[in-house]
N, CA, C and O atoms as a MOPAC input file, in Angstrom:
PM7 MOZYME 1SCF
protein

 N     -2.13600 1    -4.06000 1    14.86700 1
 C     -3.70400 1    -3.55400 1    14.19500 1
 C     -3.68800 1    -2.22700 1    14.23200 1
 O     -3.14800 1    -1.47900 1    15.04800 1
 N     -4.53000 1    -1.90900 1    12.97200 1
 C     -4.48700 1    -0.27400 1    12.62900 1
 C     -4.85600 1     0.22700 1    13.94600 1
 O     -5.17500 1    -0.44500 1    14.92700 1
 N     -4.76700 1     1.58000 1    13.83800 1
 C     -5.50200 1     2.60900 1    14.76300 1
 C     -7.10100 1     2.40500 1    14.71600 1
 O     -7.74700 1     2.49200 1    13.67200 1
 N     -7.62600 1     2.13700 1    15.91500 1
 C     -9.22700 1     1.89400 1    15.89300 1
 C    -10.03300 1     2.92700 1    15.71800 1
 O    -11.09900 1     2.76500 1    15.12500 1
 N     -9.56000 1     4.46700 1    16.33000 1
 C    -10.55600 1     5.48700 1    16.02400 1
 C     -9.26400 1     6.48700 1    14.81300 1
 O     -8.43200 1     7.32500 1    15.16000 1
 N     -9.49300 1     6.08900 1    13.73800 1
 C     -8.33300 1     6.76800 1    12.85300 1
 C     -9.02900 1     8.41300 1    12.90100 1
 O     -8.23800 1     9.34900 1    13.01100 1
 N    -10.12500 1     8.62100 1    12.83800 1
 C    -10.93400 1    10.45600 1    12.56900 1
 C    -10.44800 1    10.74900 1    14.05500 1
 O    -10.03300 1    11.90700 1    14.10700 1
 N    -10.37400 1    10.22400 1    15.04800 1
 C    -10.06300 1    11.03700 1    16.34400 1
 C     -8.48800 1    10.85900 1    16.31000 1
 O     -7.73200 1    11.81400 1    16.49100 1
 N     -8.28300 1    10.25800 1    16.19600 1
 C     -6.33100 1    10.25900 1    16.20200 1
 C     -6.02400 1    11.38300 1    15.06200 1
 O     -5.13500 1    12.18700 1    15.34300 1
 N     -6.61600 1    11.50200 1    13.92100 1
 C     -6.23500 1    12.63900 1    12.88200 1
 C     -6.53400 1    13.94200 1    13.98900 1
 O     -5.71400 1    14.84400 1    14.15900 1
 N     -7.93800 1    13.86100 1    14.74600 1
 C     -8.20800 1    15.20200 1    14.94300 1
 C     -7.08800 1    15.41500 1    16.14100 1
 O     -6.81300 1    16.60600 1    16.28700 1
 N     -6.52200 1    14.69800 1    16.85400 1
 C     -5.38600 1    14.56500 1    17.79500 1
 C     -4.51400 1    15.54700 1    17.51400 1
 O     -4.20900 1    16.56200 1    18.13900 1
 N     -4.14800 1    15.09500 1    16.46500 1
 C     -2.75100 1    15.59100 1    15.44600 1
 C     -2.88900 1    16.66300 1    14.93900 1
 O     -1.88200 1    17.36700 1    15.01400 1
 N     -4.01400 1    17.23700 1    14.27800 1
 C     -4.17800 1    18.45000 1    13.83300 1
 C     -4.70600 1    19.47900 1    15.12900 1
 O     -4.47700 1    20.68100 1    14.99100 1
 N     -5.11400 1    19.20900 1    15.85500 1
 C     -5.27100 1    19.96400 1    17.22200 1
 C     -4.05100 1    20.61600 1    18.21300 1
 O     -3.93500 1    21.72600 1    18.73300 1
 N     -2.90700 1    18.99000 1    18.23100 1
 C     -1.79600 1    19.51500 1    18.65100 1
 C     -0.68200 1    20.58900 1    17.99600 1
 O      0.09800 1    21.37400 1    18.53600 1
 N     -0.93800 1    20.29400 1    16.69600 1
 C      0.00100 1    21.10800 1    15.79800 1
 C     -0.55900 1    22.54900 1    16.01300 1
 O      0.04200 1    23.53400 1    16.44300 1
 N     -1.88900 1    22.42800 1    15.60000 1
 C     -2.55900 1    24.08200 1    15.67200 1
 C     -2.11400 1    24.81400 1    16.78900 1
 O     -1.97500 1    26.03500 1    16.72200 1
 N     -1.76900 1    23.87000 1    18.28900 1
 C     -1.77400 1    24.53200 1    19.65700 1
 C     -0.37000 1    25.11800 1    19.54900 1
 O     -0.17000 1    26.16700 1    20.16100 1
 N      0.71900 1    24.53000 1    18.78900 1
 C      2.34700 1    24.29200 1    19.02000 1
 C      2.53600 1    26.04100 1    18.42800 1
 O      2.71200 1    26.22900 1    17.22400 1
 N      2.48800 1    27.01900 1    19.23400 1
 C      2.78200 1    28.36700 1    18.38700 1
 C      4.54100 1    28.86400 1    18.00900 1
 O      5.52500 1    28.82400 1    18.74800 1
 N      4.46300 1    29.14400 1    17.11900 1
 C      5.84100 1    29.20400 1    16.50000 1
 C      6.61600 1    28.35500 1    15.61400 1
 O      7.45800 1    28.67300 1    14.77400 1
 N      6.12100 1    27.07500 1    16.00100 1
 C      6.62200 1    25.75300 1    15.57300 1
 C      5.80800 1    25.40300 1    14.66600 1
 O      4.60400 1    25.49800 1    14.90200 1
 N      6.26100 1    24.91500 1    13.41100 1
 C      5.23600 1    24.57500 1    12.30700 1
 C      5.68600 1    23.03900 1    11.78300 1
 O      4.95400 1    22.21900 1    11.22800 1
 N      6.52600 1    22.95400 1    11.98400 1
 C      7.32200 1    21.55200 1    11.27200 1
 C      7.78800 1    20.57600 1    12.69200 1
 O      8.31600 1    21.05200 1    13.69700 1
 N      7.49600 1    19.31600 1    12.51500 1
 C      7.84300 1    18.35300 1    13.56900 1
 C      8.69900 1    16.88700 1    12.75800 1
 O      8.54700 1    16.44200 1    11.62000 1
 N      9.55100 1    16.45200 1    13.81100 1
 C     10.04200 1    15.22100 1    13.53100 1
 C      9.04200 1    14.18700 1    13.44400 1
 O      8.04100 1    14.29900 1    14.15200 1
 N      9.18000 1    13.12000 1    12.61800 1
 C      7.76900 1    12.06200 1    12.75900 1
 C      7.66300 1    11.59900 1    14.24000 1
 O      6.55600 1    11.24200 1    14.64200 1
 N      8.98100 1    11.57200 1    15.27800 1
 C      9.06800 1    11.20200 1    16.30700 1
 C      8.23300 1    12.02000 1    17.60100 1
 O      7.95900 1    11.71900 1    18.76300 1
 N      8.02200 1    13.08200 1    16.82300 1
 C      7.18500 1    13.94100 1    17.71300 1
 C      5.97100 1    13.62600 1    17.63600 1
 O      5.25900 1    13.79200 1    18.62700 1
 N      5.36600 1    13.02500 1    16.28100 1
 C      3.94500 1    12.43900 1    16.33700 1
 C      3.84900 1    11.35800 1    17.05000 1
 O      2.73500 1    11.20200 1    17.55200 1
 N      4.85400 1    10.31500 1    17.34100 1
 C      4.45800 1     9.24100 1    18.26500 1
 C      4.12400 1     9.56200 1    19.55400 1
 O      3.61500 1     8.75400 1    20.33100 1
 N      4.46400 1    11.05300 1    19.90700 1
 C      4.06900 1    11.44900 1    21.50500 1
 C      2.74100 1    11.67100 1    21.14500 1
 O      1.92200 1    11.16600 1    21.91300 1
 N      2.25100 1    12.35800 1    20.08100 1
 C      1.06200 1    12.73100 1    20.17200 1
 C      0.01300 1    11.40800 1    20.24300 1
 O     -1.08100 1    11.55200 1    20.78900 1
 N      0.35900 1    10.27800 1    19.73300 1
 C     -0.59900 1     9.17400 1    20.38900 1
 C      0.08300 1     8.00400 1    20.91900 1
 O      0.29800 1     6.96200 1    20.29900 1
 N      0.45000 1     8.30600 1    22.29400 1
 C      1.46600 1     7.50200 1    22.86000 1
 C      0.86600 1     6.29400 1    23.06500 1
 O      1.68700 1     5.56300 1    23.62000 1
 N     -0.43900 1     5.58500 1    22.83900 1
 C     -0.93300 1     4.19700 1    23.04400 1
 C     -0.80400 1     3.46200 1    21.58400 1
 O     -1.16600 1     2.28700 1    21.52900 1
 N     -0.31400 1     4.08500 1    20.41800 1
 C     -0.23300 1     3.43200 1    19.45000 1
 C      0.81400 1     3.16400 1    18.82200 1
 O      1.78500 1     3.89800 1    19.00400 1
 N      0.92500 1     1.93900 1    17.82600 1
 C      2.33900 1     1.37300 1    17.57800 1
 C      3.18400 1     2.47400 1    16.63200 1
 O      2.40300 1     3.01300 1    15.84800 1
 N      4.10800 1     2.79900 1    16.53600 1
 C      5.01100 1     3.55500 1    15.83900 1
 C      4.41900 1     3.49900 1    14.30700 1
 O      3.96000 1     4.42000 1    13.63200 1
 N      4.60700 1     1.92000 1    13.94400 1
 C      4.23600 1     2.06200 1    12.63400 1
 C      2.82000 1     2.35600 1    12.25300 1
 O      2.71500 1     2.50300 1    11.03500 1
 N      1.64300 1     2.49400 1    12.94200 1
 C      0.58300 1     2.66300 1    12.58600 1
 C      0.54600 1     4.34700 1    12.67200 1
 O      0.05000 1     4.99000 1    11.74600 1
 N      1.02400 1     4.90300 1    13.67700 1
 C      1.42000 1     6.54900 1    13.52100 1
 C      1.94700 1     6.69700 1    12.51900 1
 O      1.34400 1     7.37800 1    11.68900 1
 N      3.24500 1     6.15400 1    12.16400 1
 C      3.54200 1     6.20400 1    10.76700 1
 C      2.69500 1     6.15600 1     9.48000 1
 O      2.85700 1     6.98800 1     8.58700 1
 N      1.94200 1     5.33200 1     9.41700 1
 C      1.02200 1     4.99200 1     8.41300 1
 C     -0.07900 1     5.96400 1     8.15700 1
 O     -0.50000 1     6.05300 1     7.00400 1
 N     -0.63100 1     6.75600 1     9.16700 1
 C     -1.50600 1     7.77900 1     9.36100 1
 C     -1.09800 1     8.67600 1     9.43800 1
 O     -1.99100 1     9.51200 1     9.30000 1
 N     -0.01300 1     9.19500 1     9.62100 1
 C      0.72900 1    10.26200 1     9.03800 1
 C      0.72000 1    10.78700 1     7.59600 1
 O      0.17600 1    11.80000 1     7.15600 1
 N      1.53600 1     9.75100 1     6.89500 1
 C      1.32200 1     9.38400 1     5.75100 1
 C     -0.18200 1     9.47900 1     4.77100 1
 O     -0.53000 1     9.81200 1     3.63800 1
 N     -0.60600 1     9.09700 1     5.69000 1
 C     -2.20400 1     8.95600 1     4.56700 1
 C     -2.57700 1    10.51600 1     4.89800 1
 O     -3.14000 1    11.06600 1     3.95100 1
 N     -2.39000 1    11.27900 1     5.96900 1
 C     -2.89000 1    12.69200 1     5.87100 1
 C     -1.70900 1    13.54500 1     5.31700 1
 O     -1.85100 1    14.74000 1     5.57500 1
 N     -0.77200 1    13.28700 1     4.73900 1
 C     -0.04200 1    13.83300 1     3.59200 1
 C     -0.47300 1    13.49300 1     2.34100 1
 O     -0.08500 1    14.17300 1     1.39100 1
 N     -1.23900 1    12.52100 1     2.15900 1
 C     -1.87000 1    12.11300 1     0.96200 1
 C     -3.03300 1    13.04200 1     0.85800 1
 O     -3.18000 1    13.78900 1    -0.11000 1
 N     -4.03900 1    12.97300 1     2.08900 1
 C     -5.17800 1    13.77600 1     1.96500 1
 C     -4.72500 1    15.27900 1     1.75800 1
 O     -5.57400 1    16.05700 1     1.32400 1
 N     -3.71000 1    15.65100 1     1.97900 1
 C     -3.29900 1    17.39900 1     1.65800 1
 C     -3.59800 1    17.87500 1     3.17600 1
 O     -3.71000 1    19.08500 1     3.37400 1
 N     -3.71300 1    17.09200 1     4.11000 1
 C     -3.63100 1    17.81900 1     5.89400 1
 C     -2.37200 1    18.18700 1     5.86200 1
 O     -2.04600 1    19.34300 1     5.59300 1
 N     -1.64800 1    17.38300 1     6.09400 1
 C     -0.22300 1    17.42700 1     6.13700 1
 C      1.02900 1    17.94900 1     4.86700 1
 O      0.76800 1    18.31700 1     3.72100 1
 N      2.33300 1    17.83900 1     5.47500 1
 C      3.04700 1    18.03700 1     4.16300 1
 C      4.13900 1    17.78800 1     4.63100 1
 O      4.23000 1    18.14300 1     5.80600 1
 N      5.22600 1    17.21600 1     4.12200 1
 C      6.62000 1    17.22300 1     4.22800 1
 C      7.18000 1    18.45900 1     3.70600 1
 O      6.72200 1    19.30200 1     2.93500 1
 N      8.34900 1    18.34700 1     4.35500 1
 C      9.26800 1    19.66500 1     4.32000 1
 C     10.85900 1    19.02200 1     4.15000 1
 O     11.11500 1    18.29900 1     5.11300 1
 N     11.62100 1    19.08000 1     3.48200 1
 C     13.27400 1    18.59800 1     3.85700 1
 C     14.25000 1    19.72300 1     3.51400 1
 O     13.90600 1    20.61400 1     2.73700 1
 N     15.13000 1    19.70700 1     3.92300 1
 C     15.93200 1    20.55900 1     4.58500 1
 C     17.16700 1    19.98300 1     3.14700 1
 O     18.03900 1    20.67900 1     2.62800 1
 N     16.89300 1    18.83500 1     2.89500 1
 C     18.20400 1    17.67700 1     2.06300 1
 C     18.42800 1    16.80900 1     3.07200 1
 O     18.35800 1    15.62800 1     2.73300 1
 N     18.65500 1    17.00300 1     4.11000 1
 C     19.18900 1    15.61100 1     5.53700 1
 C     18.01100 1    15.60900 1     6.06300 1
 O     17.57400 1    14.48300 1     6.29600 1
 N     17.30500 1    16.53300 1     6.34600 1
 C     16.19300 1    15.88500 1     7.36400 1
 C     14.72500 1    16.53700 1     6.77900 1
 O     14.39700 1    17.49600 1     6.08100 1
 N     14.10100 1    15.51100 1     7.44000 1
 C     12.28400 1    15.72700 1     6.76900 1
 C     11.76600 1    16.13500 1     7.63600 1
 O     12.04700 1    15.60200 1     8.71000 1
 N     10.90400 1    17.10400 1     7.64400 1
 C     10.00400 1    17.53200 1     9.13100 1
 C      8.37900 1    17.07000 1     8.09100 1
 O      8.31900 1    16.72400 1     6.91100 1
 N      7.34200 1    17.23700 1     9.02400 1
 C      6.17500 1    17.41300 1     8.65900 1
 C      5.33000 1    18.08300 1     9.41000 1
 O      5.09200 1    17.87400 1    10.60000 1
 N      4.88800 1    18.86200 1     8.74800 1
 C      3.89700 1    20.22600 1     9.57300 1
 C      2.36100 1    20.50800 1     8.37200 1
 O      2.17600 1    20.16500 1     7.20400 1
 N      1.68600 1    21.11700 1     9.15800 1
 C      0.32300 1    21.35600 1     8.76900 1
 C      0.71600 1    21.92900 1     7.23600 1
 O      1.75800 1    22.53500 1     6.98300 1
 N     -0.63400 1    21.51700 1     6.00300 1
 C     -0.28900 1    21.84000 1     4.58100 1
 C     -0.74300 1    23.32000 1     4.76900 1
 O     -1.81000 1    23.69000 1     5.25800 1
 N      0.55700 1    24.31800 1     4.15000 1
 C      0.06300 1    25.46400 1     3.75700 1
 C      0.71100 1    26.61900 1     4.93700 1
 O      0.63500 1    27.82300 1     4.69200 1
 N      1.23700 1    26.19900 1     6.00200 1
 C      1.99400 1    26.72100 1     7.44800 1
 C      3.74200 1    26.76200 1     6.98800 1
 O      4.37100 1    25.92500 1     6.34100 1
 N      4.11200 1    27.78700 1     7.46400 1
 C      5.69400 1    27.63800 1     7.64200 1
 C      6.01600 1    28.81700 1     6.95100 1
 O      5.24900 1    29.32300 1     6.13300 1
 N      7.45300 1    29.41700 1     7.33200 1
 C      8.41700 1    30.37000 1     6.86100 1
 C      8.35700 1    30.02100 1     5.16200 1
 O      8.34800 1    30.98800 1     4.40100 1
 N      8.32300 1    28.90300 1     4.70000 1
 C      8.67800 1    28.34600 1     3.28300 1
 C      7.64600 1    28.88700 1     2.50700 1
 O      7.92100 1    29.34700 1     1.39900 1
 N      6.28400 1    28.89900 1     3.00800 1
 C      4.85600 1    29.94700 1     2.29200 1
 C      4.96500 1    30.97700 1     2.37200 1
 O      5.07200 1    31.57200 1     1.30000 1
 N      4.99400 1    31.62100 1     3.36900 1
 C      5.38000 1    33.16000 1     3.53300 1
 C      6.19000 1    33.35900 1     2.63200 1
 O      5.60000 1    34.05300 1     1.80300 1
 N      7.41100 1    33.11900 1     2.23200 1
 C      8.43400 1    33.67000 1     1.56200 1
 C      7.57700 1    33.34400 1    -0.18300 1
 O      7.54200 1    34.00600 1    -1.22000 1
 N      7.20300 1    32.49200 1     0.07600 1
 C      6.47800 1    32.02200 1    -1.62000 1
 C      5.33400 1    33.14700 1    -1.75400 1
 O      4.93900 1    33.54100 1    -2.85200 1
 N      4.89800 1    33.57100 1    -0.66400 1
 C      3.22800 1    34.18000 1    -1.13700 1
 C      2.35500 1    33.53000 1    -0.88800 1
 O      1.36700 1    34.23000 1    -0.66700 1
 N      2.10700 1    32.19400 1    -0.76900 1
 C      1.27700 1    31.29200 1    -0.61200 1
 C      0.36000 1    31.35800 1     0.51000 1
 O     -0.68900 1    30.71800 1     0.44700 1
 N      0.60200 1    31.97200 1     1.40200 1
 C      0.15400 1    32.21400 1     2.53400 1
 C     -1.07200 1    32.93200 1     2.44300 1
 O     -1.67000 1    33.26300 1     3.46700 1

């Protein structure tokens, strides 16, 4: 069953990410902790949807993929996109 209140779940994710000082990228498993009552598959689908909506973005080191708020992080500061 999909997440019942998708808007509230998105808000929880965004607020949690904004509160994390000094850390801008997270593993997918971290998002599961943000919404502990939801199924892992549904959280993954929501995160993917938020990337499509450009609320979040993927970042890859080549071996690891992390997810963070769109436009935040060291790579944006270095590119002058901040």
